[in-house]
C-alpha positions as CSV (number, residue, x, y, z in Angstrom):
1,M,-32.9,-32.1,11.3
2,P,-35.3,-29.9,9.2
3,A,-34.8,-29.6,5.5
4,T,-34.6,-25.8,5.7
5,V,-32.9,-23.7,8.2
6,Q,-35.2,-21.5,10.3
7,P,-33.5,-18.3,11.4
8,K,-34.0,-17.2,15.0
9,T,-33.0,-13.6,14.8
10,P,-33.2,-10.9,12.1
11,R,-29.4,-11.0,11.7
12,Q,-29.5,-14.7,11.0
13,R,-32.5,-14.2,8.5
14,K,-30.5,-11.6,6.7
15,A,-27.4,-13.8,6.5
16,I,-29.4,-16.8,5.2
17,N,-31.1,-14.6,2.6
18,A,-27.8,-13.3,1.4
19,F,-26.3,-16.8,1.2
20,N,-29.3,-18.0,-0.7
21,A,-29.1,-15.1,-3.1
22,R,-25.4,-15.9,-3.8
23,E,-26.2,-19.6,-4.3
24,N,-29.1,-18.8,-6.6
25,A,-26.9,-16.5,-8.7
26,K,-24.4,-19.4,-9.1
27,R,-27.2,-21.5,-10.5
28,G,-28.5,-18.8,-12.8
29,K,-31.8,-18.2,-10.9
30,A,-33.5,-14.9,-10.4
31,V,-32.1,-12.8,-7.5
32,D,-34.1,-10.6,-5.2
33,P,-33.5,-7.0,-6.3
34,N,-33.4,-5.8,-2.7
35,L,-30.4,-8.0,-1.9
36,V,-28.5,-6.8,-5.1
37,R,-29.1,-3.2,-4.1
38,A,-27.7,-3.9,-0.6
39,D,-24.6,-5.5,-2.1
40,K,-24.0,-2.5,-4.3
41,L,-24.2,-0.1,-1.3
42,R,-21.8,-2.3,0.6
43,K,-19.1,-2.1,-2.1
44,Q,-18.5,1.6,-1.7
45,L,-15.1,2.8,-0.9
46,P,-14.3,3.1,2.8
47,V,-12.8,6.5,2.2
48,S,-14.9,9.6,1.7
49,G,-14.9,11.6,-1.5
50,W,-13.2,14.5,0.2
51,W,-10.2,12.4,1.1
52,M,-10.1,10.9,-2.4
53,A,-10.1,14.4,-3.9
54,L,-7.2,15.5,-1.6
55,L,-5.2,12.4,-2.4
56,M,-5.7,12.9,-6.2
57,F,-4.8,16.6,-5.8
58,L,-1.5,15.7,-4.0
59,L,-0.7,12.9,-6.5
60,V,-1.3,14.9,-9.6
61,G,0.4,18.0,-8.1
62,G,3.4,15.9,-7.3
63,I,3.6,14.5,-10.8
64,V,3.3,18.0,-12.3
65,L,6.0,19.4,-10.0
66,E,8.3,16.5,-10.9
67,A,7.7,17.1,-14.7
68,L,8.5,20.8,-14.2
69,R,11.7,19.9,-12.3
70,I,12.8,17.5,-15.0
71,F,12.1,19.7,-18.1
72,F,13.1,23.1,-16.7
């Protein structure tokens, strides 16, 4: 068996590069900036900003209405 794994497809190559970047980060070695940028993009919320704004509007509006009901 060879000492290094040779990827056969672009998907495998990407997976191996990501794995190597995580392992190198554990050892304190320099990480490829392109892989770090891809990880940051992947960590975005699965909900769009419009839905988050609507949720916050409903949440804050409900709190305000409850406060008005309690105090008045």
